[in-house]
Structures are given as C-alpha cells and as structure tokens.
TINUSE-885236 format. One record per residue (C-alpha): y, z, x; residue in one letter. Coordinates in Angstrom, 2 decimals, always signed. Example, Ala and Ser with C-alpha at 12.3 -4.5 7.8 and 13.67 -1.06 7.14 Angstrom:
2
- -4.50|+7.80|+12.30|a
- -1.06|+7.14|+13.67|s
//
This chain:
388
- -17.97|-6.80|-11.49|m
- -18.10|-10.59|-11.78|a
- -14.55|-11.07|-10.48|a
- -15.34|-9.09|-7.35|k
- -18.32|-11.30|-6.62|q
- -15.97|-14.27|-6.33|a
- -14.37|-12.81|-3.20|l
- -15.39|-14.32|+0.14|k
- -14.91|-12.95|+3.62|a
- -13.16|-16.10|+4.81|s
- -10.41|-15.60|+2.22|a
- -9.77|-11.93|+3.03|l
- -9.49|-11.94|+6.82|l
- -6.31|-12.57|+8.87|p
- -5.68|-16.12|+10.04|e
- -6.46|-15.08|+13.62|d
- -9.39|-12.83|+12.73|a
- -11.25|-13.86|+15.88|d
- -8.55|-12.10|+17.95|r
- -7.91|-9.15|+15.65|a
- -9.33|-5.63|+15.93|t
- -10.12|-4.79|+12.31|l
- -11.38|-1.40|+11.16|l
- -12.63|-0.62|+7.68|g
- -14.81|+1.64|+5.58|r
- -17.78|+0.64|+3.48|v
- -20.22|+2.32|+1.19|w
- -23.53|+1.45|+2.78|s
- -26.50|+1.34|+0.43|d
- -28.78|+1.64|+3.46|q
- -27.20|+4.95|+4.52|h
- -26.27|+6.07|+0.98|d
- -22.75|+6.95|+2.03|g
- -19.48|+5.83|+3.59|p
- -19.31|+4.44|+7.12|c
- -16.32|+3.54|+9.29|p
- -16.87|+0.09|+10.71|a
- -15.39|-2.64|+12.88|v
- -15.39|-6.29|+11.78|v
- -16.99|-8.64|+14.28|r
- -18.12|-12.23|+13.70|d
- -18.19|-11.78|+9.94|g
- -20.31|-8.63|+10.11|h
- -19.50|-4.94|+9.84|l
- -20.70|-2.82|+12.75|l
- -21.32|+0.88|+12.18|d
- -19.02|+3.35|+13.97|l
- -20.30|+6.50|+12.25|s
- -22.52|+7.34|+15.24|g
- -19.32|+7.66|+17.30|l
- -17.21|+9.31|+14.61|c
- -18.18|+9.75|+10.98|a
- -14.65|+9.70|+9.52|t
- -11.87|+7.17|+9.91|m
- -9.45|+10.06|+10.38|s
- -11.38|+11.40|+13.35|g
- -12.01|+7.95|+14.80|l
- -8.29|+7.14|+14.89|l
- -7.56|+10.38|+16.78|e
- -9.65|+9.29|+19.77|r
- -7.80|+8.30|+22.94|d
- -10.57|+5.81|+23.77|d
- -10.34|+4.13|+20.34|l
- -9.95|+0.56|+21.59|h
- -12.80|+0.91|+24.06|e
- -15.35|+2.34|+21.63|i
- -14.68|-0.17|+18.85|v
- -15.14|-3.01|+21.35|a
- -18.43|-1.62|+22.71|a
- -21.66|-3.61|+22.65|d
- -24.74|-2.43|+20.83|g
- -23.12|-1.04|+17.68|l
- -25.54|-1.03|+14.71|p
- -25.08|-3.88|+12.22|d
- -24.40|-2.72|+8.65|l
- -24.60|-6.27|+7.30|g
- -22.39|-9.29|+6.61|p
- -18.97|-8.76|+5.08|l
- -19.95|-11.13|+2.27|d
- -22.80|-8.74|+1.44|g
- -20.30|-5.94|+0.82|f
- -18.19|-8.25|-1.31|l
- -21.03|-9.40|-3.56|d
- -22.58|-5.92|-3.73|g
- -25.93|-6.76|-2.16|t
- -25.64|-4.23|+0.71|v
- -22.81|-1.99|-0.50|g
- -19.10|-2.31|-1.18|r
- -15.74|-2.15|+0.54|l
- -13.79|+1.10|+0.41|l
- -10.17|+1.80|+1.23|a
- -10.04|+1.94|+5.06|p
- -8.80|+5.56|+5.14|v
- -10.40|+8.87|+4.23|d
- -8.94|+12.27|+5.18|l
- -5.44|+10.98|+5.93|q
- -2.49|+11.92|+3.72|a
- -1.25|+8.95|+1.67|i
- +2.54|+8.82|+1.64|k
- +5.10|+6.21|+0.59|a
- +8.71|+5.40|+1.39|a
- +10.80|+4.22|-1.54|g
- +13.92|+2.09|-1.92|v
- +13.72|+0.57|+1.56|t
- +14.83|-2.97|+0.66|f
- +18.20|-3.96|-0.84|a
- +16.69|-5.93|-3.74|d
- +14.42|-3.04|-4.74|s
- +17.40|-0.67|-4.57|m
- +19.12|-2.76|-7.20|l
- +16.05|-2.78|-9.45|e
- +15.66|+1.01|-9.19|r
- +19.29|+1.42|-10.31|v
- +18.61|-0.99|-13.18|i
- +15.60|+1.11|-14.27|e
- +17.78|+4.20|-14.16|e
- +20.63|+2.61|-16.12|q
- +18.21|+1.10|-18.67|a
- +16.48|+4.50|-19.09|r
- +13.12|+2.80|-18.67|g
- +13.73|+0.31|-21.50|d
- +12.69|-3.17|-20.33|s
- +14.63|-4.78|-23.19|a
- +17.89|-3.47|-21.72|r
- +17.10|-4.42|-18.13|a
- +18.35|-8.02|-18.40|h
- +21.80|-6.94|-19.61|e
- +22.08|-4.18|-17.00|v
- +20.99|-6.55|-14.22|r
- +23.60|-9.14|-15.20|a
- +26.30|-6.46|-15.07|r
- +25.30|-4.71|-11.85|l
- +23.82|-7.43|-9.63|a
- +27.12|-9.14|-8.72|p
- +28.64|-5.81|-7.69|v
- +25.84|-3.72|-6.19|i
- +23.67|-6.54|-4.88|g
- +26.43|-8.07|-2.75|d
- +27.50|-4.64|-1.50|s
- +24.04|-3.69|-0.21|l
- +22.95|-6.80|+1.66|r
- +22.78|-6.31|+5.40|g
- +23.86|-2.65|+5.27|v
- +21.82|-0.51|+7.72|p
- +20.75|+2.75|+6.12|a
- +22.63|+5.77|+7.40|g
- +25.30|+3.67|+9.15|s
- +29.07|+4.00|+8.99|e
- +29.16|+0.84|+6.89|k
- +26.69|+2.43|+4.46|a
- +28.98|+5.44|+4.18|s
- +31.91|+3.13|+3.35|q
- +29.85|+1.30|+0.70|v
- +28.85|+4.66|-0.79|k
- +32.51|+5.69|-1.11|s
- +33.40|+2.36|-2.71|l
- +30.59|+2.53|-5.27|l
- +31.41|+6.14|-6.09|q
- +35.01|+5.12|-6.82|e
- +33.66|+2.43|-9.15|m
- +31.37|+4.94|-10.90|g
- +28.27|+3.06|-9.77|l
- +26.67|+5.53|-7.36|w
- +23.01|+6.40|-7.98|s
- +20.32|+8.70|-6.60|q
- +18.42|+5.55|-5.63|y
- +21.33|+4.26|-3.57|l
- +21.54|+7.67|-1.89|e
- +18.03|+7.32|-0.47|v
- +18.38|+3.56|-0.04|g
- +21.36|+3.50|+2.31|i
- +22.05|+7.20|+2.94|g
- +20.84|+9.05|+6.06|p
- +17.68|+10.48|+4.45|d
- +14.79|+8.29|+3.29|a
- +12.78|+8.88|+0.14|e
- +9.26|+9.80|+1.22|i
- +6.80|+10.97|-1.42|f
- +3.08|+11.55|-1.89|t
- +1.61|+8.37|-3.34|k
- -1.96|+9.60|-3.80|a
- -4.39|+12.27|-2.67|q
- -6.69|+11.82|+0.35|p
- -9.90|+9.97|-0.62|m
- -8.43|+8.69|-3.91|s
- -7.28|+5.19|-2.89|a
- -9.34|+2.18|-4.01|v
- -10.25|-0.74|-1.79|g
- -10.22|-4.51|-1.92|c
- -12.14|-5.88|-4.90|g
- -11.76|-2.74|-7.01|d
- -9.76|-2.34|-10.20|k
- -6.25|-0.91|-10.02|v
- -5.02|+1.22|-12.89|g
- -2.00|+1.08|-15.21|i
- -1.49|+4.24|-17.27|h
- -1.91|+3.44|-21.00|p
- +1.47|+5.09|-21.75|m
- +3.30|+2.37|-19.80|s
- +4.66|-0.86|-21.27|e
- +6.78|-1.90|-18.25|w
- +5.06|-1.87|-14.87|n
- +4.41|-3.93|-11.78|n
- +2.50|-4.22|-8.52|p
- +4.33|-3.30|-5.33|e
- +3.05|-5.31|-2.33|p
- +3.63|-3.32|+0.84|e
- +2.76|-2.95|+4.50|v
- +1.03|+0.38|+5.13|v
- +1.39|+1.99|+8.56|l
- -1.53|+3.92|+10.03|v
- -0.28|+6.94|+11.99|v
- -2.15|+9.38|+14.21|r
- -1.47|+13.11|+13.99|s
- +0.80|+12.99|+17.06|d
- +3.03|+10.37|+15.41|g
- +1.61|+7.33|+17.24|t
- +1.65|+4.23|+15.03|i
- -1.78|+2.70|+15.62|l
- -1.72|-0.31|+13.31|g
- -1.21|-1.47|+9.77|a
- -2.88|-2.65|+6.60|t
- -1.80|-3.77|+3.12|l
- -1.23|-1.71|+0.02|g
- -0.42|-1.91|-3.68|n
- +1.87|+0.96|-4.73|d
- +1.33|+0.35|-8.45|v
- +4.52|+1.34|-10.28|n
- +5.32|+2.34|-13.87|l
- +8.94|+1.22|-14.27|r
- +9.47|+2.67|-17.72|d
- +8.13|+6.10|-16.77|v
- +10.20|+6.56|-13.61|e
- +13.16|+4.89|-15.32|g
- +13.24|+7.61|-17.98|r
- +13.60|+10.25|-15.28|s
- +13.18|+10.29|-11.52|a
- +11.46|+13.65|-12.01|l
- +8.55|+11.70|-13.51|l
- +7.88|+10.04|-10.14|l
- +4.52|+11.79|-9.80|g
- +3.36|+10.58|-13.22|k
- +4.64|+7.09|-12.46|a
- +2.94|+6.82|-9.06|k
- -0.15|+9.02|-8.77|d
- -2.76|+8.05|-11.34|n
- -6.41|+7.11|-11.35|n
- -6.89|+3.93|-9.26|a
- -3.13|+3.42|-8.94|s
- -3.24|+3.16|-5.14|c
- -5.01|+0.25|-3.42|a
- -5.26|-0.07|+0.38|i
- -6.99|-2.70|+2.51|g
- -8.88|-4.76|+3.19|p
- -8.84|-3.55|+6.82|f
- -6.68|-1.72|+9.33|i
- -5.49|-4.02|+12.09|r
- -4.93|-2.10|+15.32|l
- -2.00|-2.94|+17.54|f
- -3.01|-4.76|+20.73|d
- -1.93|-7.82|+22.70|s
- -2.67|-10.08|+19.72|s
- -0.72|-7.98|+17.20|f
- +2.26|-5.90|+18.27|t
- +4.87|-3.81|+16.50|k
- +7.28|-6.71|+16.93|d
- +4.77|-8.98|+15.17|d
- +4.60|-6.48|+12.32|l
- +8.40|-6.38|+12.04|n
- +8.36|-10.17|+11.56|r
- +5.49|-10.35|+9.10|t
- +5.89|-11.61|+5.54|r
- +3.97|-10.07|+2.66|v
- +3.24|-12.33|-0.30|s
- +2.28|-11.46|-3.86|l
- +0.44|-13.55|-6.42|r
- -0.40|-12.36|-9.93|v
- -2.66|-14.49|-12.13|e
- -3.22|-13.46|-15.73|g
- -6.03|-14.30|-18.10|e
- -3.23|-15.66|-20.31|d
- -2.43|-18.35|-17.72|g
- +0.64|-16.51|-16.44|f
- +1.29|-16.90|-12.70|v
- +3.90|-15.11|-10.64|m
- +4.51|-15.30|-6.90|t
- +6.89|-13.65|-4.49|g
- +7.38|-12.70|-0.87|e
- +8.80|-9.76|+1.11|s
- +9.91|-10.39|+4.71|p
- +9.67|-7.21|+6.75|m
- +12.84|-8.26|+8.58|e
- +14.80|-7.44|+5.40|a
- +13.86|-3.74|+5.47|i
- +16.86|-1.40|+5.66|s
- +15.13|+1.24|+7.79|r
- +12.87|+0.57|+10.75|s
- +9.22|+1.63|+10.44|p
- +9.75|+3.89|+13.45|q
- +12.64|+5.66|+11.73|d
- +10.57|+6.18|+8.58|l
- +7.67|+7.64|+10.56|v
- +10.12|+9.95|+12.36|g
- +11.38|+11.23|+9.01|q
- +7.80|+11.61|+7.78|l
- +6.19|+13.38|+10.72|l
- +8.18|+15.73|+12.95|n
- +8.52|+19.36|+14.01|r
- +9.15|+20.32|+10.38|s
- +6.09|+18.53|+8.93|h
- +2.73|+17.74|+10.53|q
- -0.37|+15.83|+9.40|y
- -3.36|+17.10|+11.39|p
- -5.73|+14.52|+9.85|d
- -3.29|+11.65|+10.30|g
- -1.27|+9.87|+7.64|v
- -0.73|+6.41|+6.19|v
- +2.72|+5.36|+5.03|l
- +3.61|+2.66|+2.50|f
- +6.83|+1.06|+3.77|l
- +8.26|-0.09|+0.43|g
- +8.82|-3.53|-1.02|t
- +11.73|-5.82|-1.78|m
- +9.76|-7.52|-4.53|f
- +10.62|-6.18|-7.99|a
- +9.36|-8.87|-10.39|p
- +11.74|-10.02|-13.11|v
- +9.97|-13.17|-14.37|k
- +9.77|-12.98|-18.17|d
- +6.28|-12.58|-19.60|r
- +6.28|-11.10|-23.10|r
- +9.61|-12.51|-24.17|g
- +13.01|-13.68|-22.98|e
- +14.90|-11.01|-21.07|g
- +11.96|-8.57|-20.99|q
- +10.96|-9.30|-17.40|g
- +7.50|-8.83|-15.96|f
- +4.80|-6.36|-16.90|t
- +1.07|-6.31|-16.23|h
- -1.60|-7.33|-18.73|e
- -5.19|-6.13|-18.53|i
- -7.30|-8.49|-16.41|g
- -4.48|-9.59|-14.09|d
- -5.68|-10.61|-10.63|r
- -3.31|-9.25|-7.97|v
- -3.37|-10.69|-4.47|e
- -1.27|-9.18|-1.68|i
- -1.45|-11.15|+1.55|a
- -0.16|-11.46|+5.08|s
- -1.19|-13.96|+7.74|a
- -1.70|-11.10|+10.19|q
- -3.29|-8.52|+7.84|l
- -5.43|-10.60|+5.48|g
- -5.66|-10.33|+1.68|r
- -5.93|-7.34|-0.63|l
- -7.27|-8.43|-4.02|v
- -7.62|-6.24|-7.11|n
- -7.89|-6.60|-10.88|w
- -5.79|-4.62|-13.38|v
- -7.22|-2.30|-16.01|d
- -6.10|+0.88|-17.75|r
- -6.37|+4.08|-15.73|t
- -8.65|+5.62|-18.35|d
- -11.04|+2.66|-18.05|r
- -11.16|+2.50|-14.24|c
- -13.93|+4.35|-12.46|a
- -13.15|+8.05|-12.29|e
- -12.36|+9.48|-8.87|w
- -15.32|+11.74|-8.13|r
- -15.97|+11.38|-4.39|f
- -13.51|+13.78|-2.77|g
- -13.41|+15.68|+0.51|v
- -16.14|+18.20|-0.37|r
- -18.56|+15.47|-1.40|r
- -17.75|+13.53|+1.77|l
- -18.51|+16.58|+3.92|m
- -21.79|+17.23|+2.07|r
- -22.77|+13.57|+2.42|n
- -22.08|+13.45|+6.15|l
- -23.84|+16.75|+6.84|i
- -26.83|+15.57|+4.81|g
- -27.00|+12.42|+6.97|r
- -26.94|+14.50|+10.18|g
- -23.35|+13.50|+11.03|l
- -21.73|+16.90|+10.64|g
- -20.98|+17.16|+14.37|e
- -19.18|+13.80|+14.36|r
- -16.62|+14.44|+11.61|i
//
C-alpha cells in the first residue's frame, strides 16, 4: 500500500523513545510468522525465543529483565517493517481479550445522548445538540462517576425528562464495558481501518488502551482507534455489536509502552491524545483528549472489568474511551463529521507515539483469516510450541 510506505519510524515513536520500553508484534518474512519484539535503537529484536506470544510474554514476572537482555536476535529495522521489505507491523496484542469502556468523558456522554435523541440521523444532530448542550453539558462537567453529586445530577435530569441510558453508565456507579473485537482481529499501524458500508455517519475514536495481565496488574499502555458507527448505535443501543465489531474496525498500536521509571501511571493520567484526520478531499480535522478529563480512573475501570466475577486468563486490553466526538461539518451545514474513503487517521501521544491508519469499507479491507488456530499451527510448525 503506497500510503503505508510513507510512514517512517521517526514519526511513529514516542518523543522519548530512547528511554521507553516498547513492545510490539511483527509479521517477519524471514520466519514466515508473527514475532513479539522489543524496539531498540530503531530495530526490532526478536522475543519469540523467550515467549512466542505477547500474551504469554506479558505474564512473566521477569518481563522487564528479559526484554532488556543483550544478545536478542535482530529482526530488522523498524523502517523495513513499515515499507514492507522485511515484513509488516501487527497490532501489539494476540491472545488477549479486547474490551472497551464507553461514555467515560463528559463531552462524549453528551454526544451519545444526541445520537440517541436523533435516532441515528445526522441531519437532526445539530438541532438536538443546540437544545441539550446548555442543559446536560453544564450539568456533567466535573461530576465524578458514582459520586453523591452524580446521584443528585441524575435526579435533576430525571425530573427534567432528560435522563438517558448513556448518562446512566457515564456518571452512574457501573461503567459500560463491552467487547470491542475478538482476540487476533485487531489491525496494526499502517493498516486500513474499516467503516461498514451501511453507515453514513461515523467517526474515529482516539483512545488510550491499557494492557492488563491476568492478575489485574496494569503493565502499560498503547493507542487505539475504536472506530464507531454513530448512525447504527444511534438507532438502537442494542446494535452496539454491529456498530463496533466489524472487519478491521479495531486498530491498536504502534507499540505497548511498559510502565517503568520513565513512564508511570501518573504520567499516563496526564497524557493528552490527539487526533488528526486528513481527507483526499482536502478536509482536515483535529482534536485532543486530555486523560485528566476522564470521569472514571483507569484503575476503577480495570477493577470493574477484571474481578472475582470475571477473569481473563490470557490477559486483556481495555480501551478507556474518548472525549472527542467530532462535530465539524463535512458534507453540509449541520451534518457534522463523517468519514470518507481514503481518510488518513493519526492518533498520537507524546508518550505513546503515533497510530496511523487509512479508511476503507469493511468489505474492501483485508479479510481476517489469521486466528488463534492458525497462530498455534504456525508457532508449532516453527518449533515454538513449548514457548506459547
């Protein structure tokens, strides 16, 4: 893909890449299969001899020591995986469950209510937004989810006839946590992301993605695009699965950054995630989500995700939600934003790097064929069956 060849390693890595511990997955042409890897000095070093899956690697108690070890085999330069000469980048997860938390920022709460009120009709969204924003928007700002103040706001909005299922999960005690995609189905940096051809009102969702071990330990973070079909979910919340889980509709990457002295949970809580969409029609849209504006802490969301009532033995990654619901008009006044085929989507953070993808229809993106069974067969065929 010509657009993918334009990507360069220097543009994708965090600003302090020389201090960061970055883990990823690549398809190695040399090994004819996927390899977990660590980024070092612009090269990708092979970790499959230590553990053949990212899921298994992240379960190791000596994780930081083994990824910092000397003598790891060199898979090739990162630029070689970006231009396709030695392989390609994959999403940096494999067997982990892929989950997402919804309605975790006040601004996105408002937009979800607008979708609901507009019944998925983008033409009505402008009028609904003008009516609801002064009331609901001001009520939600600075309200901690599940707090006494949130309960008071809920009572007030109910009296006004403005309560919504989205507000329930946005500021109520229980978070919305859903399955975004199946294990092994996420696409990586440089790949196409898919918009279902039935959708005429959709958007990217730039998010921080937590990487969580099976015991609930938050190991690090990466970036994600929780591609969203606003018209589909707006028609009915029961269509969430159709709106969220489609071919190539989940992008994760470019790399997992592990927590260490150079990148802590406090650093993550202060990070800012930016979005830039560039269309072949000359359209440009930008935005930013500060993690400090989230209504639930990442730790609280992980506690609601993984607990005595629900386990993830292969680990889990969790999209934390976004406050960025684009409203910039594209196809006409008052119609807001929607994707066009060929859009370049860049999601970035100074600490996590850049995730870049191009938009196409889901039925024109590469079909998802490489699932868990094919991964197991591939690893066993390469003599790595004991290291899964």
